[in-house]
N, C-alpha and C positions, 0 to 999 in steps of 0.2 A: 247594353246588349252586346253579344258577341259579334265579331267582325263578319263572319260568314254564317250568321244566324239562320237556322232552318225555320220553316214556317211553323208557327205554334199550332198545335192541334187543339181546337176548341171543344169544350164539352157540349154535348147536346143539351138543349134547354127547352123546356116546355113553354117558356116565355118568349122564345125566339119568334119574331114576326116574319122572318124571311125563310122561305123554303124554295129550293130550286129543283127543277127536274131536268133530266138529260134530254127530254123530248121538247122541241120548240113548238109551242102552240101556234095556231094560224094567226092570231092577232099579233103575235110577235113578228111573224114573217111579214105581215102587212106593214108594220112599223119599219122594219129593216129596209123594205122597198122604198120607203119615204126618207131614208137617210137617218133614221133614228134607231137607237138600240135600247131595248127594254132591260131593266134590271130591277130586282127586288120588288116584284109585284107590278104595279101599274106606273111606276116611275119610268121616264124615258130620257134618253140623253143623245145628243148628236154624236155620230160615230167618230168624228175627229177628236172629241173629248174622251170618249170611252176608250179609244185606242191608246191614250196616254195615261190611263189609270193603271194602278197595280192591284191585282186581285189575288188573294191568298188561296182561294178555293172556288169551287163551283164551276159553272159553265165557262166563265171567262178567265179562269186561273192562268196567270202568266208570270207569276213571281217564282223565281228559283234562287234561293239563298246561296246555293253552291256556286252560282255563276257570278256572285258578287266579288269579283277580283279582276284587277287589271293593272298592268305596268305600262307607263308611258315614258319614253326616253327620247331625247333629242340632243342637239349639240349644246344646249344651254343647261338642261336639268334632267333628272330622272325622278319620277314620282310613282310610288306603289300605292294604289288605291285600295282601301278596305272599308267594309261597311258592317253595320248591324242591321237590326230589323227595321224595315222601311216604315216611317211614321204615317205615310199616306195609305198604307196597305189596307184594302177593304176586305173584311170578313163577312161572308154571306149569312152567318148565323148570329151576328150581333143584332140585337133588337133596335128597331127604329119606331118612332112614335110621332104623330102629328100634334102640334100645338099651335093653333092659329094665332094665339096671343103672343107667341115668342117673336121678339124683334131680331131679325137676322143681323142687325148691327150691334147686338149685345156682345160684349167682349167675352172671349172664351179662354183668355189667359195665354201665357207664354209657353213655347215649345209644345204646341198642340199635336195630337195625333188622332186619326180616325177611331182607333180602339178606345181612347180615353174619353171621347165625347159621350155626352148623355144621349139617350135614345132620341130626345127632341132635337139636340144639336146635330146628330147624324142625319136626321130628316132634313134639317135646314141645309146642311152641306150637300146632300144628294140632290135636293131641289135646285140649289144654286148652280150645280154643275150643268143643269139644263141650259143655263145662260150665264156664263162667267163674267159677262160685262155688267151684271146687276150689282148694285151696292151691297156690301156685306162686311162684317167685321174682318179685319186683315188677318186674323187667326185662321179663318177658313181658307183664305187665299194662300197662306203659307202651307197649309196641309197639302193642297193641290201642287203648290210650287215645289215642295220637298220631292215629290215623285218626278216632277219635271227635271230637277237637278240630276236625279239618277239617270234619266234618259239622256241628259247631256253627256254623260260619261260613256255609257255603253248601251243605250237603247235607241229609240227613235229620235235622234238628236235634232235633226232639221225641223221636224214637226214640233218638238219641244221649244226650240228657239222661237218659232213663229208664235206659239202660244204664250210664252213669257213676254214677248213684245206686246201682245194683245193685252195681257194682264197689266203691264206697266202703263198702258194707255188709259185704263179705266180705274185703277186702284192706286191712288196717290199716297205713298207712305215712304218716308225717308229710309227706314231700315230695309224695306223691300227693294227700293231703288238701288241701295248700296250693294246688297247681296247679289241681286240679279245682274247688275252691270258687270261685276267681277266674274260671276259664273258664266255669263254669255261670252265674254271675251276669252276666258280660259277654255271654253268648249271649242272655240275656233282654233285655239292653239293645239288642243289635244287631237283634233281631227285634221289639222293642217288644211283648213277650208278657207281659202282666201275670199271666195265669193260670199260666203256666209259672214265672214268677218267684216267685209265692207258694208254689208247690209246692216249688221248689228251696230257698227260705229255710226252709220248714217241715222239710224233710229234713236240711238242713245243721245246724240247731240251733246257729248261730253264737253264741258267748258275747260276741264283740267285734264292734262295728259298724265295719268297716273302710272304706277309701276307696272301693273299687269298689261295695260294698253301698250306700253313701250315694249314689253317682252313679245307681245303678239305681233306688233309691227316689225320687230327685228326678225323673228322667225319666218314671217310670211313675206318678207322683203317689201314692206310697205313704207313709203316715204312719210316723213313728218310734215304736216302742213304748217303754214306760216303761223296760224293761231296756236297750234300745238307748241311750236317753238317758243313763242312769246309766253305761253302759259308756264313754261319751264324756267323762266328767268330767275325767280327766287331760288329754286332748287339748284340752279347752276352758279349761284353766287353773284348774279347781276342784280344789284339793288337800286341802281339809279333809274327810277321809273318816270323821271320827269317828262321825257318825250313819249314814252309808251302811253302814259296817261293823258298828257297834254296835247299831243299831236298823233293820235293813234293811226289815222289814215296815212299820214306822211311816213310814219315809222314803218308801217306794213309795206308801203311802196319801196322803201329802201331795203328792207329785208328781202323782198321779192327780187329786186335788182341784183343784190349780192348773190342770191341763189342762182339766178339766171346766168350770171357771169361765170360762176364757179362750176355749176352742174348742168347748165343748159335747160333748166326747168325751175319753176317756182316752188320747189319742195326739197326736203333734205333726205338723201338716201343714206341715213346713218347706219344702216345694216352693213355697209361696207367697212365699218370700223371693226377691225379684228383685234380683239383684246380679251383679257380675263375680267370676269365680273365677280364681285363679292356676293355673298348670299345673305338673304334676309327673310323674315317671316311675313307672310301675307295671308289675311283671312279672306278665303275665296268662297266657301259654300256655307249655306245656312242649315242644311239637312242635319238634324241632331243625331241621326243614326250613322253618319260618317265618322270615322275615327278622328282623333285630334290632329293626327298627321295629315289626314285628307282634307279636313276643313281649313286648317291653318298650314299652309304649305311653305316649304323652304325653296325660295326662288331667287334667281339672279337679280341683283339690284343694278340696273343699267344707269339710273340717275346718279348713283353714288360713284360711278366710275370716273376717274380723273380725266381721262382722254375725252369721254363724252361730254362732261361738264365744260371742259376747255373749249370744245367745238361749239357748243351752244353759247358760252360766254363770249367768245371772240366774234361770233356772228352778230350777236346783239350789240356788243360794244362797237363794232364797225358801223352798224346801222345807226347807233346813237350819234356817232361822230358825223355821219353823213347827214342826218337830220339837222344837227347843229350848223353844219356848213350851209345847208339849204335855207335855213332861217336867216342866217347872216346875209346871204345873197338877196333874199327877199326884202330885208330891211334896207339894204343898200339901194335897191331899186325903188324905194319909197313905199313899199307895201308894209302893212302892219298885221302880220299873222296873229290871230288870237288863239290861245290854248283852249282845248275842249273842256278842261276842268280847272278849277282853281287850286291853288297850293294847299297843302295840308293845314288843318287847324292847329292851334296851339296845343289842344288836348291830344291830337294825334302825335305831335312832336314829342310831347311829354311821355306818352305811352311808349314811343320808340326808344326814348332814353331809358325807361325802366327796363325794357326788354334787352337793352344793350349793357346791362349791369351783370356782373358775376353773381350768381345766386349764393355763393359762399362768402365772399369778402365785400360784395357790393361795389367793387371797383368798376368804373365805367370802361367799357371795352371800345376800342377803336373801330373794330369791325364786328358785326353781329355774326356769331358762329352759325353755320348751316348744318353742322354735324358735331358729334362728340369731340371735344378738344380740351386741353388743359388751359386753365386761366393763367395768363402770363404773370399775374401779380402773386397769387397764392399757390399756384401749382395744382389745385384740385381740378378734377374733371367736371366739365360743364356738359349737360345732356340737353339735346334739342328736341322739342316736341311741338311742331308748328300747328298741328290740327287739334290739340287738346284745348278745352276751355275750363278745366277744373282749377287751374292756377292762373294768376294774372299775367305771368310772363311765359314766354316759350322756352326760356333758358332755365333749366331745373337741376337740382342735385339728383343723385342717382335714385334715392328712395322715392322722390316725387315723380320721377320719370317712370319708374316701375308702377307706381300707383295710378298714374295717368293712363298707362296702357291697360291696367286691370280694370279701371273704371269703365272702359269701353265694353268689357264683358259684363260687368255688373249692370250697365244700362239695359242690356238685353233682358234682364230679369226685372225690369221696372224701377231700378234704383236711379234716382235723380241727383243732380248736383246739390239740391237742397237737402236731400237725405244725407249726403256726404258731410255737408256743413253742420247739420244738426247732430250727427253722430260724433263729429269732431268736438263740438261744444260739450256734449254729454260726457265723453271720455276725458276731456280736459278737466271738467269739474270733478269727476270721480277720482282722478289720479292726482289732482292738484298741480299738474305740470303739463307742459306741451306734449302731445302724443304724435307719433310718427304717422305719416299718411299710409304706410304699410299696415299699421295696426288698425287704422280706420277701415281699410278695405277688408281686412280679416274679420272685423267686427260686423261689417255689413253682410258678409257671407254667413256669419252665425245667425244674424237676424233672419235671413232668407231660409236657412235650415230649420229654424224654429217655427216658421210660418207655414210649412208644408208637411203633409203626411204622405205625399206621393213618392213611392219608393224609387221610381225611375228618375224623377227630378232630383231626389236626394242623392242618388248615385252620381248624377251630373254635377251637383253643387259641391259634394265632397271631393270629386275629381278635380274640379276647377280650383278649389281652395288649396288642395294638396300641390297642384302644379304651380300655383302662385308662391307657395312656401318653398318649393323646390328652387325656383329662380331667385328668390330673395334670401336663400340660405337658411330657411327655417326647418323644423322637424316635420317633414311631410309624410313619412312612411305610414304612420298610424291612420292618417286621413285617407290615404290611398287604399289601405286595408278596409276601412269603413265603406269606401265607395264600392269595393268588390262585394262586401257583405250586403249592401243595399241591392246589388244586382242579383245575388243569390236569393234574397228574400222575395224580390219581385218575381223571379222564376217560380219560387215555391208557391206564391199566391196564384200563379197561372196554372198550377197543377203539374208542373214539370218535376220529375223525380230525380233525374241524374244530369250531370254536366260533364263535359270533357274540357281539358285545358288546350287552348290553341296558342301556338307561338309563331311568330313571323319567321321568314327565311333568314333574316339577319340577326336573330336573337343571340344572346350571349350563351356560352357553354352551360351555365347553371340553369338557365331557362329551358334550353333544349332538352335537358334531362326530364322536364315535366311534360313535354309535348305528348299529347294523346292520352294522358292519364284520365281515367274516368272515376268520378266520385258521386256518391249520393249527395243531395243538397245538405243533409244533416252532417255528413262527413266533411264536406267542404267548409261549412260554417264552423265546425269544430277545429279542423286541422289548419285552415287558412293557408293552403299551398301557394296561392298567389294573392297579392304581388310577391315575387321572390325577393327576399331581403338581400340575397347575395348577388343580385343582378348587377352586371357591370356595364350595361349599355348606357352611354351618356347622351342626354339630349343636348347638353352644352359642355364643351371642353372644360375640364377641371372640376366638374361637379360630380356628385354621387351618381350611382346607377339608378335608372328609372325603368322599372319593369313594365313592359307593354303586353304581357300575357293576359288573356281574357278567357272567360268561360263560354262554351258553346252548349246550348241545351241538347240533350239526347232524348229523342222521341221513341 
């Protein structure tokens, strides 16, 4: 959908079950007095929920596509937010239907939206909104959550934060946890709200100090706690975990003592470190109507900064030596301190040896790399992916690193590790030779494309596949054209006759020539004005141009 998509005008339907009047009946006034808001007949909803929904039309209309733009800039980064049509958007003339036999836990698929739900599913969703703590398929939770993410950026952000924390308490899902934790922390950054940030961090109870959390703490002048410092040990290159694991309380005591001596408090004011930070990509938002640049943002990578890593490493190293000295003194005094955990098993030692081998020449490495570096033996680059589980080692060749990154996107479409392995075996048998992990990912996209007739989902799949080809050096342009075609066909099915081309403020000269041009759907399908083949905007230095122009429906 277009970034600043306007509300779609729905056709009147005699089958529509929902009719609204501008006159508020007495029974509705009575409900309002009790803290409830009626909508769509006799359904009611608590006002705190209703106020966080997005309505396309009717008495509660609050959605304005033209307002869907915002630029955030601070001392670390600048982000231009842009959006398409909100997937949680509620249309009053879409039919709903009761089905008492329908299980609310029945799956509704990936990338759901209110508009795409069946009449029975819409009824299930609207009834669940009366009490969002009730168990329901996570797809319904995501529909509501999509709208809450929009509030985080430019709506009722404080109320949205509280609602997301409530949803996290009652709906246990790893994907939901991952997206919502990143989005909540990013919201506190965008609004420079230190009080809300502290509330979020306290509720999330994060075990690991990730990149977005570090950015938030840096901008909001929040110290790193002892546990957060220790959780950064591997990322800072401190790999000797003997005392961290064996004597955790003693280790923490020594970290606290060092901090107290140096800073007068048991926390680290790392935001006083004035330096330049390199940039990296971070997936922040789940809302599928957000542009790729909005969902996956280019942000400073504090943990990859040499000065910051040195600060953490030296602190942990000093604590390690202090613990070692404490234990020696205890032994001399006749005490026998026992470690909290036993040493690693032979299997773990063996796994570490595998991970310390060059993926190209299999030469054992003295130190396990923490980031991209050349193998001292063969000179080839080694890529590090510590969070992936697709390959047995965290040290990868470039194509496997790219495939591991893309597999995280494929997982969102229901692709599993077993699917990857099965596809690998199938392609290997067909070609009679080993296939690259990049080809496997591309083949899995083909599988997903063949499995769906949903034009909006097809647009998204073709876009993701073309973007993957862009970064891997493949022929991406025709797929990007196909993504635009799917968008036009989806508009056509919705009764839209014309579209205009929208270009961003930093578009290349060739794309700016197209800005504002209006086409009928048939003309656009025939002429294919976008993506612009002559676009010179680079997503990555040294690569071809990537056109970000998109269509906006004209009503």
